[in-house]
C-alpha positions in Angstrom: 26.2 -1.9 -155.4 27.8 1.5 -156.0 30.5 0.7 -153.4 31.3 -2.5 -155.1 31.7 -0.8 -158.4 34.0 1.9 -156.9 36.0 -0.8 -155.2 36.5 -2.5 -158.5 37.7 0.6 -160.1 40.1 1.2 -157.2 41.6 -2.3 -157.5 42.4 -1.9 -161.2 43.4 1.8 -161.0 47.2 1.0 -161.2 46.5 -0.4 -164.8 44.5 2.6 -166.1 46.6 5.2 -167.8 46.8 8.3 -165.6 45.3 10.5 -168.3 42.1 8.2 -168.3 41.6 8.6 -164.6 39.4 11.1 -162.9 40.0 12.9 -159.5 37.5 10.4 -157.9 39.7 7.5 -159.1 42.7 9.0 -157.6 41.1 10.1 -154.4 40.0 6.5 -153.9 43.4 5.0 -154.9 45.7 7.4 -153.1 48.1 5.7 -150.6 47.7 6.4 -146.8 50.9 8.5 -146.9 49.3 10.9 -149.3 45.9 11.2 -147.6 46.6 10.0 -144.0 43.5 11.5 -142.5 41.2 9.3 -144.5 41.3 5.6 -144.6 40.8 4.0 -148.0 37.4 2.5 -147.2 36.4 5.8 -145.8 37.1 7.5 -148.9 34.9 5.0 -150.8 32.1 5.7 -148.4 32.4 9.4 -148.9 32.3 9.0 -152.8 29.1 6.9 -152.3 27.4 9.4 -150.1 28.4 12.4 -152.5 27.2 10.6 -155.6 23.9 9.7 -153.8 23.3 13.3 -152.8 23.5 12.6 -149.1 25.2 15.0 -146.6 26.5 12.2 -144.5 30.0 12.8 -143.0 32.6 10.1 -142.4 34.9 9.6 -139.5 38.6 10.6 -140.1 41.7 9.6 -138.3 41.7 12.9 -136.3 38.4 11.9 -134.6 36.6 14.4 -136.6 34.1 14.2 -139.5 34.8 14.6 -143.1 32.9 14.8 -146.4 33.3 15.7 -150.1 31.8 19.0 -150.9 32.5 19.1 -154.7 33.6 16.8 -157.4 34.9 17.5 -160.9 36.7 15.4 -163.4 39.9 17.0 -162.3 39.3 18.1 -158.8 37.8 16.8 -155.5 37.0 19.2 -152.6 36.9 17.6 -149.2 36.0 19.2 -145.9 38.3 17.4 -143.6 36.9 19.1 -140.4 35.6 22.2 -139.1 38.9 23.9 -139.3 40.5 22.4 -142.4 40.0 21.4 -146.0 41.7 19.5 -148.8 41.6 19.6 -152.6 42.9 16.9 -154.8 43.7 18.3 -158.2 44.8 16.7 -161.5 47.4 18.8 -163.4 49.2 18.3 -166.7 52.8 17.0 -166.4 55.4 16.5 -169.1 55.2 12.7 -169.0 52.7 11.9 -166.3 49.7 13.5 -164.7 50.6 15.5 -161.6 48.3 15.2 -158.5 48.4 18.2 -156.2 47.1 18.0 -152.7 46.2 21.4 -151.4 45.6 21.4 -147.7 44.2 24.4 -145.9 44.0 25.3 -142.3 41.0 27.6 -141.9 41.5 29.0 -138.4 42.7 31.1 -136.7 44.0 32.4 -140.3 43.3 30.6 -143.4 46.6 29.3 -144.9 47.4 26.6 -147.5 50.2 24.3 -148.6 50.6 22.2 -151.7 52.3 18.8 -152.2 52.8 17.2 -155.7 52.8 13.6 -156.7 53.2 11.6 -159.9 49.8 10.0 -160.6 51.4 6.8 -162.0 53.2 5.7 -158.9 52.5 8.4 -156.2 56.1 9.3 -156.0 57.0 12.9 -155.0 56.9 15.4 -157.8 58.3 18.9 -158.1 55.9 21.6 -158.4 55.7 25.5 -158.0 55.7 27.1 -154.7 52.7 29.2 -153.4 52.9 32.9 -154.5 55.1 34.9 -152.1 55.1 38.4 -150.8 56.5 39.9 -154.0 53.9 38.4 -156.2 51.1 40.1 -154.3 52.6 43.6 -154.5 50.9 45.7 -157.1 53.6 46.1 -160.1 53.0 49.8 -160.3 53.6 50.2 -156.5 56.8 48.0 -156.2 59.0 51.1 -155.7 56.9 52.1 -152.8 57.1 48.6 -151.3 60.9 48.9 -151.1 60.6 51.5 -148.3 57.2 50.6 -146.8 56.6 48.8 -143.6 55.8 45.3 -145.2 54.7 42.2 -143.2 57.7 39.9 -142.6 55.6 36.9 -143.8 52.2 36.3 -145.5 49.4 33.8 -145.2 47.8 32.5 -148.4 44.8 30.5 -149.1 44.9 28.4 -152.3 41.8 27.1 -154.2 41.6 25.4 -157.6 38.7 26.4 -159.9 37.9 23.5 -162.2 35.7 25.5 -164.4 38.3 27.9 -165.3 41.3 25.6 -164.7 43.1 28.2 -162.6 44.1 28.6 -159.0 43.0 31.5 -156.9 45.4 32.6 -154.2 43.9 34.9 -151.5 46.1 37.0 -149.3 44.7 36.4 -145.8 47.6 38.1 -143.9 45.5 41.1 -142.7 43.7 38.7 -140.3 46.9 38.1 -138.4 47.1 41.7 -137.2 44.9 43.9 -135.1 43.7 46.7 -137.2 46.0 49.1 -135.3 49.1 47.1 -135.8 48.8 46.3 -139.5 51.8 47.2 -141.5 51.2 50.1 -143.9 52.7 47.9 -146.7 49.7 45.7 -146.7 47.8 48.3 -148.6 50.2 47.8 -151.5 49.4 44.2 -151.9 46.7 42.7 -154.1 44.0 40.7 -152.0 43.7 38.0 -154.7 45.8 36.4 -157.5 44.4 34.3 -160.3 47.1 32.1 -161.8 47.7 29.2 -164.3 49.8 26.2 -163.2 52.9 25.1 -165.1 55.4 22.5 -163.7 57.8 25.3 -162.9 55.8 28.2 -161.8 52.3 29.8 -161.3 51.7 32.4 -164.0 49.3 35.3 -163.6 46.1 35.0 -165.7 46.1 37.7 -168.4 43.5 40.3 -167.9 
């Protein structure tokens, strides 16, 4: 019964204004190219299980098991497998809702990427890049960073928090190094950034 209802919603999703949809609607309706690891019917099963309070996991296209771990009006959290996760996040756009797909590899070092789509037709959308090395440097220590031994690249884990409508970016770079080999400049970098989304950039949350 529940699956039939979800299937009916999915079948008519193209006719629902993007602003009226929820993350669950978009998770169910996303094309295979957007969520290739989970077949459409599998996603419907996952929504059924989550809403029924069942811990049942569903097979994905990588021969692993996936399940929804959290669901809000504007975000769906999915454990893709033991070593990876995904968030589907609905974000405000100028003329269309933007769907962000946040993919995170959890091992050996947690690291995320973000893809953006227009909710109305799933075409590619432009969106801000993840924070870079300069964003994590403490402002009052930027002068020190110019001459410090800084890491050549960083690893960043991205998570959207629906209750606050912010992104939390965690600097996981230290895990890349043995303790004796860590660049001194890592001490000049903030471990966490809390930022608001805008179509052009992520902006630090005011303290």
